[in-house]
N, C-alpha and C positions, 0 to 999 in steps of 0.2 A: 109273111113279108119280112125280108131281111133288114136288119138294122144297119144304118149307115155308120161307118167308122168315122170319128172326127178327123178332119183334115189337119195335118201338122201346120204349125205356123211357118211362114216363109223365113222368118228370122227370130232371134231371141233378143231380149232387152235385159241388161243387167240392172240390179237395184239402183246403182249409181246413175245409170242413164235414165231410168224411170223417174228418179227424183229430179233430175235436171229437166226432163221433158215437162213434168208438172210445174216446176218453177217458171219455165219459159211461158207456158200456157197461162198460168195465173198472172204473170207480169205483163201480158199482152195488153196493148191499148184498145184492142177490139176483141169481141168475143170470138174465140177459136175453139175448135174441138180437139186439136192435137197438133202433131207435126207430120209432114209428108216427107218421106225419104225416097230418093231416086238416084239416078245416075245421068250424067250428060257427057257427050263427047267433048274432048278438049284436054289441054295440059300436055306436058311432054311425054307422059306415059300412055296417053290415049283417052282416058276417062277420069271423071271425078265424081265423088258422091255429092248429092244435093240434099239439103235439109231446109225446109221452109214451114211457115205456119200453115195450118190447114183449117179452113173454115168448117169443112165437113167432108165426108167421103165423096169421091167422085166415082162414076161407073168404072168397075174393074179393079178398084183399089183393094188391097189385102189389108185387113186390120190386124195389128198386133197390139194386144193390150196386156200390160203388166203393171201391177200395183197402182192401178188408177191412171196410168199414163197411156195415152193412145198415140200410136204411130201408124200412119197409113203408108203402105208401100205402093209406089207408082206401078201400074200393071206392066209398063215397058221395062221395068227394072227387076221384076220377080226372078227370072231365070239367072240374073247376074248376082242377086242377093240371097238366093236359096242357101240356107245353112249359116248365114252370117250372124254374128253376135255383135250387137250394138252396145258399146260401153261409153262411159264418160270419165275422162281423166283430167286432173289438174296438177300441173307441176310448176316449177319456177319459170320455165321457159314457154310453156304452152298450156292451153286449156281448151278442151273441146271433145266432141264425140269421136270415138275411135271405132272403126269397123274391122272386126276380125273376120275376114271373108275367105272361105275355102276355095273360092273361084278366082281369087287374085293370083296372078302369075308373076307380077313384078310391080314395082312402084318407083316413082322418080325420087331423086335425092332430096328434094325439098319436102316431100311428103304430101304434096297437094294433089297429085294425080296417080292413078293406078292403071294397070292393064288387067282386064277381067275376061274370063271366058264364060260363056253361058253354061249353067249346070245341065246335066243330062237328067231330066225328070225320071227316066226309066232306071237310073242307077240308084234310086232311093229305095232303101229297105226300112220299112216302118217309119218313114218320114225323116230319116237321118241320112245325109249325104254319105256316099261310099268313100 
């Protein structure tokens, strides 16, 4: 019987993002399992990222777990987030999660919305986008 190769994660989480996810989960007023990341239509560039508290995994979610931080990826967003790196940055002017997404083709000037194309799963070589 052939052994199954582990599936690569949809996205990666930096240590800074993992620390912030853990802080948010621990500070929640209700018990939560992690954060849910997705995308929604809207904004001047066409789409925007969503981040919300997640009580638990829902059917079809992809779990990305790093340093004790759990991030559930909405199944409708998987092809748009494939290969994305989730980071957390704080500066004098802004603080928040930053998505370094190879599927992003443009962004609006305000930084609130992006234009994304779906990744081609067939273009993956060993789990890394081409």
